[in-house]
C-alpha positions as CSV (number, residue, x, y, z in Angstrom):
1,M,-44.7,6.2,43.6
2,S,-44.2,2.6,44.4
3,T,-45.0,1.4,47.4
4,T,-40.7,-0.3,47.9
5,R,-40.1,3.6,46.6
6,E,-42.1,5.6,48.7
7,A,-40.6,3.1,52.1
8,V,-36.9,3.8,50.9
9,R,-38.1,7.9,50.5
10,N,-40.0,7.7,54.3
11,G,-36.6,6.1,55.8
12,L,-34.1,8.5,54.2
13,L,-35.8,11.7,54.9
14,I,-36.2,10.6,58.6
15,A,-32.3,9.9,58.4
16,A,-31.2,12.9,56.6
17,L,-33.6,15.1,59.4
18,G,-29.7,14.2,61.0
19,G,-28.0,16.1,58.0
20,P,-27.1,15.0,55.0
21,I,-27.1,11.6,53.5
22,D,-24.6,10.2,51.1
23,L,-25.0,8.1,47.9
24,N,-24.0,5.2,49.8
25,A,-27.4,5.2,51.8
26,V,-29.6,5.6,49.0
27,D,-28.1,2.3,48.0
28,W,-28.4,0.5,51.1
29,H,-31.8,1.2,51.8
30,V,-32.9,0.4,47.7
31,K,-30.6,-3.1,48.2
32,H,-32.1,-3.0,51.7
33,R,-36.1,-3.4,49.9
34,N,-35.1,-5.1,46.6
35,P,-33.2,-8.2,47.8
36,S,-33.4,-9.8,44.9
37,A,-32.7,-7.5,42.3
38,S,-29.5,-7.2,40.6
39,P,-27.0,-4.8,40.3
40,S,-28.2,-2.9,37.6
41,D,-31.5,-2.7,38.9
42,V,-30.7,-1.5,41.9
43,Q,-28.7,1.4,40.1
44,N,-32.0,2.1,38.0
45,E,-33.8,2.5,40.6
46,T,-31.0,4.3,42.9
47,L,-30.8,7.1,40.3
48,A,-34.4,6.5,39.0
49,A,-35.6,8.3,43.4
50,I,-33.1,10.0,43.7
51,R,-34.4,11.8,40.6
52,E,-38.3,11.6,41.3
53,W,-37.1,12.8,44.8
54,V,-35.4,15.8,43.4
55,S,-37.7,17.1,41.2
56,E,-40.9,16.8,44.0
57,G,-38.2,19.7,45.6
58,L,-37.8,17.1,48.6
59,F,-34.0,17.4,48.7
60,R,-31.3,19.0,46.5
61,L,-27.3,17.2,45.5
62,G,-24.5,18.6,46.1
63,A,-21.3,17.9,48.7
64,P,-19.9,18.5,51.4
65,R,-16.9,21.6,50.4
66,G,-14.0,23.3,52.9
67,A,-12.2,22.2,55.7
68,A,-15.7,22.4,57.8
69,K,-17.1,20.1,55.2
70,R,-20.3,22.1,54.6
71,F,-23.0,20.5,52.4
72,V,-23.1,22.6,49.2
73,A,-25.5,22.7,46.7
74,W,-25.1,22.0,43.1
75,R,-25.3,25.4,41.0
76,R,-25.9,22.6,38.1
77,S,-29.8,21.4,36.8
78,L,-30.5,17.9,37.2
79,D,-29.5,16.1,34.1
80,P,-26.4,17.3,34.6
81,S,-26.2,16.3,37.9
82,L,-27.4,12.8,37.5
83,H,-25.7,12.7,34.7
84,K,-22.3,13.0,37.2
85,I,-24.2,10.8,40.3
86,S,-23.9,7.8,37.4
87,H,-20.6,7.9,35.6
88,A,-19.3,7.6,39.4
89,Y,-21.6,5.6,40.4
90,V,-22.7,2.7,37.6
91,K,-18.8,2.5,36.3
92,H,-17.3,2.2,39.9
93,Y,-20.1,0.4,41.4
94,G,-18.3,-2.5,42.0
95,D,-15.2,-0.1,43.6
96,P,-17.4,1.8,47.0
97,E,-14.8,3.8,47.8
98,K,-15.0,5.5,44.1
99,W,-18.8,6.2,44.8
100,M,-20.3,6.3,48.0
101,F,-19.9,10.2,48.6
102,S,-19.6,11.1,45.3
103,A,-23.3,12.9,45.7
104,W,-25.2,13.8,49.0
105,L,-29.1,14.7,49.7
106,A,-29.9,17.3,51.6
107,L,-33.1,18.0,52.5
108,T,-35.1,21.1,51.6
109,A,-38.0,22.7,53.5
110,K,-40.7,20.8,52.1
111,G,-38.4,17.6,52.2
112,K,-37.9,18.7,56.9
113,Q,-42.1,19.3,57.1
114,L,-42.4,16.3,55.2
115,A,-39.5,14.1,57.2
116,V,-40.5,16.2,60.8
117,S,-44.3,14.2,60.1
118,L,-43.3,11.0,59.3
119,E,-41.5,11.0,62.2
120,E,-44.6,11.9,64.7
121,K,-46.7,9.3,63.0
122,D,-43.7,7.0,63.8
123,I,-43.5,8.0,67.5
124,D,-47.4,8.1,67.7
125,G,-47.5,4.4,66.1
126,Y,-45.1,3.0,68.9
127,R,-46.2,4.3,71.7
128,R,-49.4,3.5,70.8
129,K,-48.3,-0.1,69.9
130,S,-46.3,0.0,73.8
131,Q,-49.1,0.8,75.9
């Protein structure tokens, strides 16, 4: 994993401790860490990163459903899920309202465990710097 992708992953893992994150958050973090990347490079990296993180068991894909907008994991496998995301995301990239909330990532137990450990390291590092 590249250090850039790892930094994006770590930031999103910590962010997801507060609840599922939308596709727009992933896109934003990828753009932020790759400021000179073209839109197609951002899209390719976003989709590749999502594939990697879901394959590693850190996140699951889904969307909020019902009046309470509870996260519901998609039942389809990874390839059809990524195809669905790609169709909305790449095709309508110039119109973010059509894709930014089309997919959400929620932490798995493994992802939560890693996120908590990353958050603790960040807190410990901050404490050391401020002493």
